[in-house]
C-alpha positions in Angstrom: 33.7 -72.8 88.3 33.4 -75.6 85.7 34.3 -79.0 87.1 33.5 -78.0 90.7 30.9 -80.7 91.1 33.2 -83.3 89.3 36.1 -82.3 91.6 34.0 -82.9 94.7 32.8 -86.3 93.5 36.4 -87.4 92.5 37.7 -86.3 95.9 35.0 -88.4 97.6 35.9 -91.4 95.4 39.6 -91.0 96.1 39.0 -90.7 99.8 37.0 -94.0 99.7 39.8 -95.7 97.8 42.4 -94.5 100.3 40.3 -96.1 103.1 40.8 -99.5 101.6 43.8 -101.6 102.9 43.8 -103.6 99.7 42.1 -103.2 96.4 40.0 -106.1 95.1 38.3 -106.5 91.8 35.0 -105.9 93.6 35.8 -102.6 95.2 37.7 -101.5 92.0 34.4 -102.1 90.1 32.5 -100.0 92.8 35.0 -97.2 92.3 34.8 -97.3 88.5 31.0 -97.3 88.7 31.1 -94.1 90.8 33.7 -92.5 88.4 31.3 -93.4 85.5 28.3 -91.7 87.2 30.4 -88.6 88.1 31.6 -88.2 84.5 28.1 -88.7 83.0 26.6 -86.2 85.5 29.3 -83.7 84.5 28.0 -84.0 80.9 30.9 -85.9 79.5 30.0 -87.8 76.3 29.0 -91.4 77.1 31.4 -92.9 74.4 34.3 -91.0 76.1 33.2 -92.2 79.5 33.1 -95.8 78.3 36.7 -95.6 76.8 37.9 -93.8 79.9 36.7 -96.5 82.3 38.0 -99.3 80.1 41.5 -97.7 80.0 41.6 -97.2 83.8 40.6 -100.8 84.4 43.1 -102.1 81.8 46.0 -100.0 83.3 45.0 -101.0 86.9 45.2 -104.7 86.0 48.4 -104.1 84.0 50.1 -102.3 86.9 49.0 -105.0 89.3 47.3 -102.5 91.6 45.4 -105.2 93.4 48.6 -106.8 94.8 49.9 -103.6 96.3 49.5 -102.7 100.0 48.7 -99.1 99.3 46.9 -99.1 95.9 45.2 -95.7 96.2 48.2 -93.7 95.0 48.5 -95.9 92.0 44.8 -95.6 91.2 45.0 -91.8 91.5 48.0 -91.7 89.2 46.2 -93.8 86.6 43.1 -91.7 86.7 45.2 -88.5 86.5 47.2 -89.8 83.5 43.9 -90.8 81.7 42.5 -87.3 82.4 45.6 -85.7 80.9 45.3 -87.9 77.8 41.6 -87.1 77.5 42.3 -83.3 77.7 44.9 -83.4 75.0 48.3 -84.4 76.3 51.3 -83.0 74.4 49.6 -81.1 71.5 48.0 -78.0 73.2 50.8 -75.6 72.5 50.5 -72.8 69.9 52.8 -73.0 66.9 54.8 -69.9 66.1 56.5 -69.1 62.8 60.2 -68.4 63.0 61.0 -65.7 60.5 57.6 -64.3 59.5 54.4 -63.3 61.2 52.3 -66.0 62.8 48.7 -65.6 61.5 45.9 -66.7 63.7 42.4 -66.8 62.4 39.6 -66.9 65.0 36.3 -68.6 63.9 33.1 -69.5 65.5 29.3 -69.0 65.7 27.8 -65.6 66.4 27.5 -64.7 70.0 30.3 -66.9 71.4 32.5 -63.9 72.1 35.0 -64.0 69.3 35.8 -60.3 69.3 36.4 -60.2 73.0 38.5 -63.3 72.8 40.6 -61.8 70.0 41.4 -58.9 72.3 42.2 -61.3 75.2 44.5 -63.3 72.9 46.2 -60.1 71.8 46.7 -59.1 75.4 48.1 -62.5 76.4 50.5 -62.5 73.4 51.7 -59.0 74.0 52.1 -59.0 77.8 52.9 -62.6 78.6 54.7 -63.8 75.5 56.4 -60.4 74.5 55.0 -60.5 71.0 54.3 -57.5 68.7 50.7 -58.0 67.8 48.3 -56.7 65.1 44.5 -57.2 65.2 42.4 -57.3 62.1 38.6 -56.5 62.2 37.2 -59.0 59.6 33.6 -59.0 60.9 32.1 -56.6 58.3 28.5 -57.7 59.0 28.4 -56.2 62.5 29.7 -52.6 62.6 29.6 -52.9 66.4 32.2 -55.7 66.3 34.6 -53.4 64.5 34.0 -50.6 67.0 34.4 -53.1 69.9 37.7 -54.4 68.5 39.0 -50.9 68.1 38.1 -50.1 71.7 39.7 -53.2 73.0 42.9 -52.5 70.9 43.1 -49.0 72.3 42.7 -50.2 75.9 45.5 -52.8 75.6 47.7 -50.7 73.2 47.5 -53.0 70.3 47.0 -51.6 66.7 43.8 -52.7 64.9 43.5 -52.7 61.1 39.9 -51.9 60.1 38.6 -50.9 56.7 34.9 -50.4 57.5 31.9 -52.5 56.4 32.1 -52.0 52.6 35.3 -54.0 52.0 35.2 -57.8 51.8 36.7 -59.8 54.7 39.2 -61.5 52.3 40.5 -58.1 51.2 40.9 -57.0 54.9 42.8 -60.2 55.7 45.1 -59.6 52.7 45.8 -56.0 53.8 46.4 -57.1 57.4 48.9 -59.8 56.2 50.7 -57.2 54.1 50.9 -54.8 57.0 52.1 -57.5 59.4 54.9 -58.4 57.0 55.9 -54.8 56.2 55.9 -53.6 59.8 57.5 -56.8 61.3 54.7 -57.9 63.6 55.2 -61.2 65.3 51.5 -62.1 65.4 48.4 -61.2 63.3 45.0 -62.1 64.8 42.1 -62.0 62.4 38.6 -61.7 63.9 36.1 -63.2 61.5 32.3 -63.0 61.2 30.0 -65.6 62.7 26.5 -66.7 61.9 23.7 -67.9 64.1 24.2 -71.4 62.6 26.7 -73.1 60.3 25.9 -72.3 56.7 27.6 -72.6 53.3 28.2 -68.8 53.0 30.1 -68.7 56.3 32.3 -71.7 55.4 33.0 -70.4 51.9 34.1 -67.0 53.3 36.3 -68.6 55.9 37.9 -70.9 53.2 38.5 -67.9 51.0 40.3 -66.1 53.8 42.3 -69.3 54.5 43.3 -69.5 50.8 44.3 -65.8 50.8 46.5 -65.6 53.9 47.4 -69.3 54.8 46.9 -68.9 58.6 49.4 -70.7 60.9 46.6 -71.5 63.4 42.8 -71.6 62.8 41.2 -71.5 66.3 37.6 -72.2 67.0 35.9 -70.4 69.9 33.4 -72.6 71.7 31.3 -71.8 74.7 31.6 -74.2 77.7 28.0 -73.5 78.5 26.8 -75.0 75.2 27.5 -78.5 76.5 27.6 -81.4 74.0 26.5 -79.1 71.1 30.1 -77.7 71.2 31.3 -81.1 69.8 28.9 -80.9 66.8 30.0 -77.3 66.1 33.7 -78.3 66.3 33.2 -81.3 63.9 31.3 -79.1 61.4 34.0 -76.4 61.4 36.8 -79.0 61.3 35.5 -80.8 58.3 35.4 -77.5 56.4 38.5 -75.7 57.7 40.9 -78.2 59.2 41.1 -76.5 62.6 44.3 -76.5 64.6 42.9 -75.7 68.1 40.1 -74.6 70.3 39.5 -71.7 72.7 37.1 -72.8 75.4 35.4 -69.8 76.8 33.4 -69.4 80.1 35.3 -72.1 82.0 34.9 -69.9 85.0 31.1 -70.3 84.8 28.8 -72.8 86.3 28.9 -75.1 83.2 29.5 -78.7 84.1 32.6 -78.8 81.8 31.8 -82.1 80.2 32.4 -80.7 76.7 36.0 -79.8 77.6 36.7 -83.4 78.6 34.9 -84.8 75.5 36.0 -82.5 72.7 39.6 -83.6 72.1 38.8 -87.3 72.2 35.8 -87.0 69.8 37.1 -84.4 67.3 40.9 -84.7 67.6 41.2 -80.9 68.0 43.2 -79.9 71.1 42.1 -77.1 73.5 44.8 -74.4 73.4 43.3 -71.6 75.5 40.7 -71.3 78.2 38.6 -68.2 79.0 38.4 -67.9 82.8 36.7 -64.5 83.3 35.3 -61.3 81.9 38.5 -59.2 82.0 40.9 -58.8 79.1 43.6 -60.6 81.1 41.3 -63.6 81.8 42.6 -65.9 79.1 45.0 -68.7 80.0 47.1 -71.1 78.0 45.5 -74.5 78.4 47.7 -77.1 80.2 46.0 -80.5 80.3 48.2 -81.8 83.1 47.4 -78.7 85.3 43.7 -79.0 84.5 43.8 -82.7 85.5 45.4 -81.7 88.8 42.6 -79.2 89.5 39.8 -81.7 88.6 41.3 -84.2 91.1 41.4 -81.5 93.7 45.2 -81.4 93.8 45.4 -77.6 93.2 47.7 -76.1 90.6 50.9 -74.7 92.2 52.6 -73.9 88.8 49.8 -71.6 87.7 49.7 -69.9 91.1 53.5 -69.3 91.0 53.1 -67.8 87.4 50.4 -65.5 88.6 52.5 -64.3 91.6 55.5 -63.8 89.3 53.5 -61.6 86.9 52.2 -59.3 89.7 54.9 -59.3 92.4 58.5 -57.9 92.0 60.9 -60.2 93.9 63.1 -57.3 95.1 60.2 -55.3 96.3 58.7 -58.3 98.1 62.0 -58.8 99.9 62.1 -55.1 100.9 58.6 -55.3 102.2 59.4 -58.5 104.2 62.3 -56.6 105.8 60.0 -53.7 106.7 57.7 -56.1 108.3 60.5 -57.7 110.3 61.7 -54.3 111.4 58.2 -53.2 112.5 58.0 -50.5 109.8 55.2 -52.1 107.7 52.4 -49.5 107.2 48.8 -49.5 106.2 49.8 -48.1 102.8 52.1 -51.2 102.3 49.2 -53.4 103.3 46.8 -51.7 100.8 49.5 -52.0 98.0 49.8 -55.8 98.7 46.0 -56.3 98.7 45.7 -54.5 95.4 48.4 -56.9 93.9 46.5 -59.9 95.1 43.3 -58.5 93.6 45.0 -58.2 90.2 45.8 -61.9 90.4 42.1 -62.8 90.3 39.4 -63.6 92.8 40.5 -65.0 96.2 38.3 -68.1 95.6 40.0 -68.7 92.3 43.5 -68.4 93.9 42.6 -70.7 96.8 41.5 -73.4 94.3 45.1 -73.5 93.0 46.5 -74.4 96.4 46.6 -78.2 97.0 44.1 -79.3 99.6 42.1 -76.1 99.6 39.3 -77.1 97.2 38.2 -79.7 99.7 37.8 -77.2 102.6 
């Protein structure tokens, strides 16, 4: 999981701070030096690290942390607040239109998984936000992308508008918008073509689609595995398209995650969604405060509760608890419950959401 190494280092630093009876300027400097090294090793941009350290020191001095008898809690709070700020506090929510379809245009380089992410986003909108969703296959340069989107649409029961490879992407986007308005869809997601590198043709095409349909949100898909290069890609797309958000994919992988901590600060574009697995259900709304909790090893009880709510019916859970109390709980009931837990994700992933568990 991204940030795993960073979480371990932060936990060691926090433990060391908790061992101090008082915080002096000297041991504060030692702690900040360790934080700096941990962030740089996690591939966080050095400019971001410099600003981050300066802000923590400034706030620690301002809050008179040195004069307190138990300064560790105050230091942890300051570090947590700075992480939330770094990840994009307050502006990570998707904007929805009130009385017309919300149009979302997905953009990115070829090979980043745009088509799969379009399906994941449609699944999330339909099943977790109760929206009526339409997908549009706008990648006319790869026939396989159109087939792939149609297959994903069929598997999640979401209609896909595709017009083959002989129609321009702008025309497809216009037809999709018309269909979304006429048939009262809540959300239209347009999958666009990518290139192996940023070029004028790609940007012109994306600008033409933007002019034709005026998307509410233009989301860039970036790969957490691409490291600091993700920031260059984001800046290039943003200068041409005025992006409104980022989908960070492969945050479940072994990437160091530094680009996630750097991208909002350096580009001004908030991360709105995080890809956390291969399945169509593995896309989460990005919550900066919850991610900061996880990075500091505090778990994420809110996300855990949401996962449980999605999979477990309260009344049925109460019935099964009564069966257990009465000694009538069978192997069939046990299998049923194990399958529910499996649907919530990997056991390792669930344990990381429980406070204290990541350090075991």
